[in-house]
C-alpha positions as CSV (number, residue, x, y, z in Angstrom):
1,M,91.1,290.9,72.9
2,R,91.4,294.1,70.8
3,Y,87.6,294.6,70.5
4,N,84.7,294.4,72.9
5,A,83.5,290.9,72.1
6,Y,79.9,290.1,72.9
7,S,80.8,286.7,74.5
8,D,83.0,288.5,77.0
9,F,80.4,291.1,77.6
10,L,77.8,288.4,78.4
11,R,80.2,286.5,80.7
12,Q,81.0,289.7,82.6
13,R,77.3,290.7,83.0
14,Y,75.9,287.2,83.9
15,G,78.9,285.5,85.3
16,E,79.0,282.6,82.9
17,K,78.4,281.6,79.2
18,V,75.1,282.7,77.8
19,Y,73.7,281.4,74.5
20,K,71.0,282.6,72.2
21,L,68.0,280.5,71.3
22,P,66.4,281.4,67.9
23,V,62.7,281.9,68.0
24,S,60.3,282.4,65.0
25,L,57.1,284.4,65.3
26,P,54.3,284.3,62.7
27,V,55.2,287.8,61.5
28,T,56.1,289.5,58.2
29,C,57.5,292.9,57.4
30,P,55.9,296.3,56.4
31,N,58.2,296.3,53.5
32,R,56.6,293.2,52.2
33,D,52.9,293.6,52.8
34,G,52.5,297.1,51.2
35,S,52.6,299.2,54.3
36,C,55.8,300.9,53.2
37,G,56.8,298.8,50.2
38,Q,56.5,295.6,48.3
39,G,58.9,292.7,47.9
40,G,61.1,293.5,50.8
41,C,64.8,294.5,50.7
42,V,66.5,293.5,47.5
43,F,68.8,291.2,49.4
44,C,66.2,289.4,51.5
45,G,64.9,286.0,50.6
46,E,61.5,284.5,51.2
47,I,62.4,283.0,54.6
48,G,64.1,286.2,55.9
49,A,67.1,285.7,58.1
50,G,66.1,282.7,60.1
51,Y,67.9,279.9,58.3
52,E,68.3,277.8,61.5
53,N,64.9,278.6,63.0
54,L,62.2,276.2,63.9
55,P,58.8,276.8,62.3
56,A,56.7,279.7,63.6
57,S,53.8,277.2,63.9
58,M,55.5,276.0,67.1
59,T,54.8,278.0,70.3
60,V,57.5,280.2,71.7
61,A,57.8,277.8,74.7
62,M,58.1,274.8,72.4
63,Q,60.9,276.4,70.3
64,I,62.8,277.5,73.4
65,A,62.5,274.0,74.9
66,A,63.7,272.3,71.7
67,N,66.6,274.6,71.1
68,R,67.6,274.6,74.8
69,V,68.1,270.8,74.7
70,H,70.5,271.1,71.7
71,I,72.4,274.1,72.9
72,A,72.7,273.0,76.6
73,A,74.1,269.6,75.6
74,K,76.5,271.0,73.1
75,Y,77.9,274.0,75.0
76,K,77.0,273.1,78.6
77,A,75.0,276.4,78.8
78,K,72.7,277.2,81.7
79,K,71.6,280.7,80.8
80,F,69.9,281.7,77.6
81,I,68.6,284.6,75.5
82,P,65.5,283.8,73.4
83,Y,66.2,285.7,70.1
84,F,63.1,286.7,68.2
85,Q,64.9,286.7,64.9
86,N,63.0,286.4,61.7
87,F,61.5,289.4,59.8
88,S,60.1,292.3,61.9
89,N,59.3,291.0,65.4
90,T,57.5,294.1,66.7
91,Y,55.3,294.3,63.6
92,L,52.2,292.9,65.2
93,P,49.5,294.0,67.7
94,V,51.1,295.1,71.0
95,Q,49.0,292.7,73.1
96,Q,50.1,289.8,70.9
97,L,53.8,290.7,71.2
98,E,53.3,291.0,75.0
99,Q,52.1,287.4,75.1
100,Y,55.0,286.1,73.1
101,V,57.6,287.9,75.3
102,H,55.9,286.7,78.5
103,E,56.1,283.2,77.2
104,A,59.8,283.6,76.7
105,C,60.4,284.8,80.3
106,Q,61.5,281.5,81.8
107,E,63.7,280.7,84.8
108,D,67.0,280.3,82.9
109,V,66.3,283.3,80.6
110,V,68.4,286.3,81.5
111,S,67.6,288.5,78.4
112,I,65.3,288.6,75.4
113,A,66.4,290.0,72.0
114,L,64.0,291.2,69.4
115,A,65.1,291.9,65.8
116,T,63.0,294.5,64.0
117,R,63.0,297.6,61.7
118,P,63.4,301.2,62.9
119,D,59.9,302.0,61.6
120,C,58.4,299.3,63.8
121,V,59.4,300.9,67.1
122,N,56.7,302.7,69.0
123,D,56.5,304.2,72.6
124,Q,53.5,302.0,73.5
125,Y,55.4,298.8,72.6
126,L,58.5,300.1,74.4
127,E,56.5,300.8,77.6
128,M,55.2,297.3,77.5
129,L,58.6,295.8,77.1
130,S,60.1,298.0,79.8
131,N,57.4,296.9,82.2
132,I,58.1,293.2,81.5
133,S,61.8,293.8,81.9
134,R,61.2,295.3,85.3
135,V,58.6,292.9,86.6
136,K,60.3,289.7,85.3
137,N,63.8,290.9,86.1
138,V,65.0,290.1,82.5
139,D,67.0,292.3,80.2
140,I,65.6,293.2,76.9
141,S,67.4,294.4,73.7
142,I,66.1,295.5,70.4
143,E,68.2,294.8,67.3
144,L,67.6,297.4,64.6
145,G,68.3,296.6,61.0
146,L,70.1,299.7,59.7
147,Q,72.6,298.2,57.3
148,T,74.2,301.5,56.4
149,V,74.0,305.2,57.3
150,N,74.2,306.1,53.6
151,Y,70.6,307.0,52.9
152,H,71.2,306.7,49.1
153,S,72.2,303.1,49.6
154,L,69.2,302.5,51.8
155,R,67.0,303.6,48.9
156,K,68.9,301.4,46.5
157,V,68.3,298.3,48.6
158,N,64.6,299.2,49.0
159,R,64.8,299.4,52.8
160,G,61.6,301.5,53.0
161,H,63.1,303.8,55.6
162,T,66.0,306.3,55.9
163,L,68.6,307.1,58.6
164,A,66.1,309.4,60.3
165,E,63.8,306.5,61.4
166,F,66.8,304.7,62.9
167,L,67.8,307.8,64.9
168,D,64.2,308.2,66.1
169,A,63.9,304.5,67.1
170,T,67.3,304.5,68.9
171,L,66.4,307.6,71.0
172,R,63.0,306.1,71.9
173,I,64.4,302.7,72.9
174,K,67.2,304.2,75.1
175,K,64.6,306.5,76.8
176,H,62.8,303.3,78.0
177,N,66.0,301.8,79.4
178,I,66.1,299.1,76.7
179,E,69.4,298.2,75.0
180,V,69.9,298.8,71.3
181,C,71.9,296.6,68.8
182,A,72.5,297.9,65.3
183,H,72.9,295.6,62.3
184,I,75.4,296.8,59.7
185,I,76.4,295.5,56.3
186,L,79.9,296.8,55.6
187,N,80.2,295.9,51.9
188,L,77.1,297.1,50.2
189,P,78.1,297.7,46.5
190,W,77.5,301.5,46.7
191,D,79.3,302.2,50.0
192,D,83.0,303.1,50.4
193,E,85.4,303.5,53.4
194,L,83.9,306.9,54.3
195,D,80.5,305.2,54.7
196,V,82.1,302.6,56.9
197,I,83.6,305.3,59.1
198,E,80.4,307.4,59.2
199,S,78.5,304.3,60.3
200,A,80.8,303.7,63.2
201,K,80.7,307.4,64.2
202,V,76.9,307.6,64.1
203,L,76.5,304.4,66.2
204,S,79.0,305.8,68.7
205,A,77.3,309.2,68.8
206,M,73.9,307.6,69.3
207,G,75.3,305.5,72.2
208,V,74.0,302.1,70.9
209,N,74.9,299.2,73.2
210,Q,75.8,296.5,70.7
211,V,76.6,296.2,67.0
212,K,76.3,293.2,64.7
213,L,78.4,293.3,61.5
214,H,77.6,291.3,58.3
215,A,79.2,290.7,55.0
216,L,76.6,290.9,52.2
217,Y,75.6,287.5,50.8
218,I,73.6,287.0,47.6
219,V,70.4,285.0,48.3
220,K,69.0,283.1,45.3
221,D,65.8,284.3,43.6
222,T,66.1,287.9,45.0
223,T,66.4,291.2,43.1
224,M,70.0,291.5,44.2
225,A,70.7,288.0,42.8
226,D,69.4,289.1,39.5
227,W,71.7,292.2,39.6
228,Y,74.6,290.0,40.6
229,Q,74.1,287.5,37.8
230,K,73.8,290.3,35.2
231,G,77.0,291.8,36.4
232,E,75.3,295.0,37.5
233,I,76.9,295.1,41.0
234,N,80.4,294.5,42.1
235,L,81.4,293.1,45.5
236,I,84.7,294.0,47.2
237,S,87.3,291.4,47.9
238,K,87.7,289.5,51.2
239,D,90.8,291.4,52.0
240,E,89.0,294.7,51.5
241,Y,86.2,293.5,53.8
242,V,88.8,292.8,56.5
243,E,90.1,296.3,56.0
244,R,86.7,297.8,56.4
245,V,86.0,295.9,59.6
246,V,89.3,297.0,61.1
247,T,88.6,300.6,60.1
248,F,85.0,300.4,61.5
249,L,86.3,299.1,64.8
250,E,88.9,301.8,65.1
251,Y,86.2,304.5,64.9
252,L,83.7,302.6,67.1
253,H,83.4,303.6,70.7
254,S,85.1,301.0,72.9
255,D,82.0,300.6,75.2
256,I,79.9,299.1,72.3
257,A,79.8,295.3,72.4
258,V,80.5,293.6,69.0
259,Q,78.1,290.7,68.6
260,R,79.9,289.4,65.5
261,L,82.4,290.5,62.9
262,I,80.9,288.5,60.0
263,G,77.7,286.5,59.5
264,R,77.0,283.2,57.8
265,A,74.4,281.7,55.5
266,P,74.0,278.2,53.9
267,E,75.6,277.9,50.5
268,K,72.7,276.0,49.1
269,N,70.5,279.2,49.4
270,T,73.1,281.6,48.1
271,L,75.0,282.6,45.0
272,F,77.7,284.3,47.0
273,T,78.6,283.8,50.7
274,N,81.7,285.2,52.4
275,W,83.9,284.7,49.4
276,Q,83.4,280.9,49.7
277,T,85.5,281.0,52.9
278,G,84.6,279.8,56.4
279,W,83.3,282.7,58.5
280,W,85.7,281.8,61.3
281,K,88.7,282.2,58.9
282,I,87.7,285.7,58.1
283,R,87.1,286.4,61.7
284,D,90.6,285.2,62.5
285,D,92.0,287.4,59.7
286,I,90.4,290.4,61.2
287,E,91.7,289.6,64.7
288,K,95.2,289.0,63.3
289,T,95.2,292.3,61.4
290,L,94.2,294.1,64.6
291,V,97.2,292.5,66.4
292,D,99.7,293.0,63.5
293,R,98.8,296.7,63.3
294,D,98.7,297.2,67.0
295,T,95.2,298.8,66.7
296,W,92.0,298.3,68.6
297,Q,88.3,299.2,68.9
298,G,88.0,302.9,69.7
299,K,91.5,303.9,68.7
300,R,90.2,306.7,66.5
301,C,87.1,307.5,68.5
302,D,88.2,311.1,69.2
303,Y,85.4,313.0,67.5
304,L,82.8,313.1,70.3
305,N,82.1,315.8,72.9
306,G,83.2,318.8,71.0
307,S,86.6,317.5,69.8
308,A,87.6,320.9,68.4
309,V,87.6,322.6,71.8
310,Q,89.3,319.9,73.7
311,K,92.6,321.7,73.4
312,F,91.2,324.5,75.6
313,L,90.3,322.2,78.5
């Protein structure tokens, strides 16, 4: 494998296949309720990212049990990662989050993943999570939605935060011995190859543990859908996306696990999804390109630790 695939990373750490179990919490986002903005990101629909999630009205234990039955039967899995996925999962009182995380700490759970925003990361919350990790002997990771390091693009998509908040959150998370996963969209309409390279370099310099790549899809009834239908934004081609992923991987440090190369979304909720191509076909194109070019993750990661003075050492 020419990149550090997450499935291999999990197998090496836990000794066997490990599967995520999506969990919904009754939370929202500070970019929706007026705390830092209204309406959310321009690409985010009313249900957020949890297309396959069970309703948040179910308890965490009930959702884990229901999803475990399906996943265990289909993939013969015995170890799991409850994934608190939808909206900003640390955007609630710390005591309430503590209860949800405790409820997810079950016998066959080896790790817990929480998706959130950089401006929803606080030391008190991290101390609580670190304590649970230590007492329950379960790994914890926090997935930060960054999308791009281009702060001009972050403003255009109405993220409600800039790169600085991501840097701050990452440093705080790592200080508490919790792993960091960064979520990146490689084909925002305003970003180019230099933004792709800089995103890889920033994540490498910050020492994030994992990265999750996504191709932008256009969700119906969003601000971005309106721009798309009016022809106000242009999306790159599938081949260009493959090129960007390969370039990103070349500049990404080899130690960073890659959770995915491209995401997926149901066509019924979108105007545009992955160039109307199966996500696995695009993944296969990326992997084939890596082989054909004899390139790999980290090949161009030569810019850290004072690269200009390396010749003197």
